[in-house]
C-alpha positions in Angstrom: -18.7 56.3 -81.1 -18.1 54.1 -78.8 -18.6 51.1 -80.3 -15.8 52.6 -83.4 -13.2 52.5 -79.9 -13.8 47.8 -79.1 -11.5 45.8 -81.0 -13.2 43.8 -83.5 -13.5 40.2 -82.8 -11.2 38.8 -85.3 -8.2 41.1 -83.6 -9.3 40.3 -79.9 -8.7 36.7 -80.9 -5.5 36.7 -81.8 -4.2 39.1 -79.0 -5.6 36.0 -76.7 -4.1 33.4 -78.4 -1.1 35.1 -78.4 -0.7 35.9 -74.9 -1.4 32.3 -73.8 1.4 31.2 -76.2 2.9 33.5 -74.0 2.6 32.5 -70.2 2.5 28.7 -71.5 6.0 28.8 -72.7 7.7 30.4 -69.4 7.4 28.2 -67.6 9.1 25.6 -70.2 11.8 27.8 -70.4 12.3 28.9 -66.6 12.3 24.6 -66.0 15.6 24.3 -68.4 19.1 23.8 -66.8 22.0 26.6 -68.4 24.1 24.4 -69.6 22.4 21.2 -69.8 22.9 18.6 -72.6 22.6 15.1 -73.4 25.0 12.0 -73.2 28.2 12.9 -75.4 28.7 10.0 -78.3 31.9 7.9 -77.8 33.8 5.5 -79.8 35.2 3.2 -77.4 37.9 0.5 -78.6 38.2 -2.8 -75.4 41.6 -3.1 -74.2 43.1 -6.2 -74.1 46.4 -7.4 -72.7 49.1 -8.2 -74.2 53.0 -10.1 -73.8 54.9 -6.6 -75.8 59.0 -6.1 -76.3 59.8 -4.2 -73.7 61.6 -1.0 -75.0 63.4 2.4 -74.3 64.7 5.1 -76.3 67.5 6.8 -75.6 69.8 10.2 -77.5 72.7 8.6 -78.4 75.7 10.2 -80.5 77.8 9.0 -83.3 81.4 8.4 -82.5 83.9 7.3 -84.7 85.7 3.7 -84.6 89.1 4.8 -85.9 90.1 8.6 -86.3 93.8 9.3 -86.8 95.2 12.9 -86.7 98.4 12.6 -88.9 101.6 14.5 -87.9 104.7 14.1 -89.0 108.1 12.3 -87.1 110.9 14.7 -89.1 111.1 17.9 -89.7 111.5 19.1 -93.6 109.8 20.6 -96.6 106.4 18.6 -97.5 107.4 17.9 -101.7 104.5 16.0 -102.6 101.1 15.8 -101.1 99.5 11.9 -102.8 96.1 10.8 -101.8 92.7 12.6 -102.8 90.4 14.2 -99.9 87.1 12.5 -99.4 88.4 9.1 -100.3 89.3 5.9 -98.5 92.5 5.4 -97.7 93.9 1.8 -96.4 96.3 1.3 -94.5 100.1 2.1 -95.0 98.8 4.4 -98.6 101.7 7.3 -98.7 99.8 11.0 -98.0 102.6 13.0 -97.8 106.5 13.3 -99.1 108.7 15.2 -97.4 112.2 16.1 -99.0 114.2 13.3 -98.0 118.0 14.0 -99.4 119.6 15.3 -96.3 118.4 12.1 -94.5 119.7 10.1 -97.3 123.2 11.8 -96.7 122.8 10.8 -92.8 122.3 7.3 -93.8 125.1 7.1 -96.6 127.3 8.8 -93.6 126.5 6.4 -91.0 126.5 3.6 -93.3 130.5 4.7 -94.2 131.0 4.8 -89.7 129.3 0.6 -89.9 132.5 0.0 -92.3 134.9 2.0 -90.1 134.3 0.2 -86.9 133.9 -3.2 -89.2 137.3 -2.9 -89.6 138.1 -2.0 -86.5 136.9 -5.0 -85.1 138.4 -6.8 -87.5 141.6 -5.7 -87.4 141.5 -6.1 -83.0 140.4 -9.2 -83.2 143.5 -10.2 -85.5 145.8 -8.2 -82.7 144.0 -10.3 -79.6 144.7 -13.8 -81.8 148.2 -12.6 -82.8 149.1 -11.8 -79.1 147.9 -14.9 -77.8 150.0 -17.5 -79.5 153.3 -15.1 -79.3 152.5 -15.0 -75.3 155.5 -16.4 -72.9 157.9 -15.4 -76.1 158.2 -11.2 -76.8 153.9 -10.5 -75.5 153.5 -9.8 -72.1 150.0 -11.0 -70.2 149.9 -7.5 -70.3 149.7 -6.4 -73.8 147.4 -10.0 -74.0 144.8 -8.0 -72.0 145.3 -4.7 -73.8 144.7 -6.2 -76.7 141.1 -7.9 -75.4 139.9 -4.7 -74.3 140.3 -3.0 -77.3 138.8 -5.7 -79.2 135.9 -4.8 -77.0 136.1 -1.1 -77.8 135.2 -1.8 -81.0 132.7 -4.0 -81.1 130.9 -1.7 -78.5 132.0 1.1 -81.1 130.2 -1.4 -84.0 127.0 -1.2 -81.8 127.0 2.5 -81.5 127.2 2.9 -85.2 125.4 0.3 -86.3 122.4 1.7 -83.7 122.7 5.8 -85.5 122.2 3.8 -89.3 119.3 2.1 -88.2 117.9 5.1 -87.0 119.1 7.2 -89.9 117.0 4.7 -92.0 114.6 5.2 -89.9 113.9 9.2 -90.2 114.7 8.5 -93.9 111.7 6.5 -93.9 109.5 8.7 -92.1 110.4 11.7 -94.7 107.1 9.4 -96.3 104.0 9.9 -94.1 101.5 6.8 -94.4 97.6 6.2 -93.0 97.9 3.8 -90.3 94.9 2.5 -90.7 91.8 2.6 -93.5 89.7 5.2 -93.8 88.7 8.5 -95.2 91.3 11.1 -95.1 89.9 14.5 -94.7 91.2 18.1 -96.6 95.0 18.4 -95.6 96.1 21.6 -93.5 99.6 22.5 -95.5 100.2 22.7 -98.8 103.1 21.5 -101.3 106.2 23.6 -100.0 104.9 24.2 -96.5 108.3 23.1 -94.0 106.9 21.0 -91.1 108.3 19.8 -87.7 108.9 16.5 -85.9 105.9 15.7 -83.6 104.3 19.3 -84.2 100.7 20.4 -82.9 99.3 20.9 -86.1 98.4 17.7 -87.3 98.2 17.6 -90.9 95.0 15.7 -91.8 93.1 13.3 -90.3 92.1 9.7 -90.8 89.0 8.5 -89.6 87.8 5.0 -90.1 83.4 5.8 -90.6 82.5 1.8 -90.7 81.8 0.1 -88.2 80.8 3.0 -86.4 80.2 3.6 -82.1 76.9 5.1 -80.8 77.3 6.5 -76.7 74.4 6.1 -74.9 74.0 6.7 -71.4 71.1 5.8 -68.5 70.4 6.4 -65.3 71.7 3.9 -63.0 68.1 4.1 -61.1 66.7 2.7 -64.9 69.1 0.1 -64.9 68.1 -0.8 -61.3 63.8 -1.0 -61.9 64.6 -3.2 -65.0 67.0 -5.4 -63.1 64.0 -5.3 -60.3 61.1 -6.4 -63.2 63.4 -9.4 -64.3 64.2 -11.0 -61.2 60.5 -10.1 -60.1 59.1 -11.8 -63.0 57.8 -9.2 -65.1 60.3 -8.5 -67.6 60.9 -12.2 -69.6 64.3 -11.2 -70.9 65.5 -12.2 -73.9 69.0 -13.7 -75.6 70.5 -10.6 -76.2 69.6 -6.9 -76.7 67.5 -6.1 -79.7 69.6 -2.5 -80.6 68.3 -0.2 -83.2 69.0 3.4 -84.5 66.6 5.8 -85.3 68.2 8.8 -87.7 68.0 12.4 -87.9 65.6 12.4 -89.7 63.5 9.6 -87.8 63.7 6.8 -90.2 64.8 3.5 -89.1 68.7 2.2 -89.8 68.8 -1.2 -91.6 71.4 -1.9 -89.6 71.0 -3.6 -85.9 73.5 -2.7 -83.7 75.6 -4.6 -80.7 76.4 -4.1 -77.0 80.9 -3.3 -77.8 81.4 -1.4 -74.3 78.6 -1.9 -71.4 79.0 0.8 -68.7 81.3 0.2 -65.6 80.9 3.3 -63.2 78.1 6.0 -62.5 79.0 9.3 -63.8 79.1 11.6 -60.1 77.8 14.7 -62.0 74.3 13.3 -63.9 73.9 9.6 -62.0 74.3 7.8 -65.8 76.2 5.1 -67.0 77.7 5.0 -70.5 77.6 2.2 -72.9 78.8 2.7 -76.1 77.1 0.3 -79.4 79.1 -0.7 -82.3 76.8 -0.5 -86.4 78.1 -1.6 -89.2 77.8 1.9 -91.7 78.6 0.6 -95.3 77.2 3.5 -96.8 78.0 6.4 -94.6 74.9 7.3 -93.6 75.8 7.9 -89.5 79.0 10.3 -89.0 80.8 11.5 -86.3 79.1 13.8 -84.2 75.6 13.3 -85.5 72.9 12.8 -82.9 70.6 10.1 -82.6 68.3 8.0 -81.1 68.6 4.2 -79.9 65.8 2.0 -79.1 67.2 -0.7 -76.6 64.6 -3.7 -76.2 65.2 -5.5 -73.4 62.9 -8.5 -73.6 59.1 -8.4 -73.5 56.7 -7.9 -70.6 52.8 -8.9 -70.1 51.0 -5.3 -70.3 48.0 -2.3 -71.6 48.8 -1.6 -74.9 47.1 1.9 -75.2 46.7 3.8 -78.3 48.5 7.1 -78.5 46.2 8.6 -80.1 43.7 8.1 -77.9 46.0 10.1 -74.5 47.1 13.4 -73.4 50.3 14.2 -71.6 50.4 17.3 -69.8 53.2 19.9 -69.3 54.2 18.2 -66.1 54.0 14.6 -67.9 51.4 13.2 -66.6 50.0 11.0 -69.2 45.9 10.0 -69.1 42.9 8.7 -70.5 39.5 8.2 -70.4 37.5 5.2 -69.4 33.9 4.4 -70.5 32.7 2.6 -67.0 28.6 2.7 -66.2 27.8 5.2 -69.4 30.5 7.4 -67.7 33.7 8.8 -68.7 36.1 8.4 -66.3 39.8 9.9 -66.1 42.8 7.8 -65.9 46.2 8.2 -65.3 48.8 6.6 -66.6 51.7 4.6 -65.9 53.5 3.8 -69.4 57.0 1.6 -69.6 57.6 2.8 -73.5 56.0 2.2 -76.1 55.4 -0.3 -79.4 53.9 0.8 -82.8 51.0 3.5 -82.1 50.8 2.5 -78.6 51.6 2.5 -75.2 52.9 -0.1 -73.2 50.5 0.8 -69.8 51.2 -1.0 -66.5 48.9 0.9 -64.4 46.1 3.0 -64.8 43.9 0.6 -66.9 43.1 -3.1 -67.3 41.9 -5.8 -69.9 38.5 -5.9 -70.5 38.2 -1.8 -70.2 36.5 0.3 -72.6 38.6 3.1 -73.8 37.1 5.9 -75.3 39.2 6.6 -78.5 37.1 9.1 -80.8 35.0 12.0 -79.3 37.4 13.8 -77.1 37.6 16.7 -78.5 34.1 17.3 -75.6 35.0 15.0 -73.7 35.8 15.7 -69.8 35.5 13.8 -67.0 31.8 12.1 -65.3 30.6 13.1 -68.5 27.3 11.1 -69.6 28.3 9.2 -72.6 27.0 6.9 -75.3 29.3 4.3 -76.1 30.0 2.9 -79.8 32.8 0.1 -81.1 34.9 1.2 -83.4 38.2 0.0 -84.4 41.9 2.1 -85.0 44.7 1.3 -87.6 47.7 1.2 -86.5 48.1 4.8 -87.3 46.0 6.0 -85.5 42.8 6.3 -87.9 39.7 5.4 -86.0 37.0 3.7 -88.4 33.4 2.3 -87.4 32.8 -1.2 -86.9 30.8 -3.3 -89.6 27.4 -4.1 -88.3 27.7 -8.0 -87.7 30.8 -7.4 -85.7 28.9 -4.9 -83.4 26.0 -7.5 -82.9 28.1 -10.3 -82.3 30.0 -7.6 -79.2 
């Protein structure tokens, strides 16, 4: 009976083997540090210094090259509207016509008054001439002086009558309201039959010239001073002229280049900025007044390191950072950038030419991490790809 209570030899062997394995495993687990892992894989590129455009991008607003509110200069009833809204009208084209019957009568009356004044002048001059011949033979010096005064008075009345005729003719001409500029006429604010008054506050319509067009931008006086200091210090090499390009609301690049139409001459006391006006050709009317756009201003070229934007991170405070591999260790660097070029930041401080910038494996990257670097290539659109084997061997 006692022997039946003892485990069989084979069972005893299995128990001992399991206990021995457990004892051997416990020290190994105790030796592992929580969270320990191997080096992180990092794709890197070698940073290079290059002569790149020095550009700044500024928000702007489109402003019409010319814009005129059309108002009547005489009162009356609108008899015709003679243009098609939204179409181009030329300078001098007829837009509205006011009934001119009353003004035609005024012109005829003024003409009659001129004729009467001319006749009076002719009669008085004849009298003066006769008195000059008869002076001393029944005509006194007082009579002659009176005749001369009468001639002067009649000539003055003739001048007044001619001025009244000219004014009446101007009023008649103003019954035809013409466009003072070439541009696009908006929808009329009145209809035929409406009564208008001279120089009323409400415009009949608006004519806007869209080609060319202005874009107004603002730049801080502080940054202008910094740019000047860079140029004077030799860091910035200015070009022969400003290169001004435009980005549309859709993000597309506008084909036409701009020219500086009006440089700023006064700093705003509230914003500390200068307002500059850029002129762009606009033959297709792709830019309309009031649109908010972005103007890229190329001031010249500068020597700087190009850092792909996809390899950087910008914090909520605006700090730009990137990781650099130094002696198999990832270092987080704060970058100072002065604009962008293609898909890269123009970096003037924080990294140097020849350093290894980490562009792949950034999701798990942290400052101070041990890394294993692999040379890679990055395209203009930010796509990272492995280098051919031959290229790696050469590196």
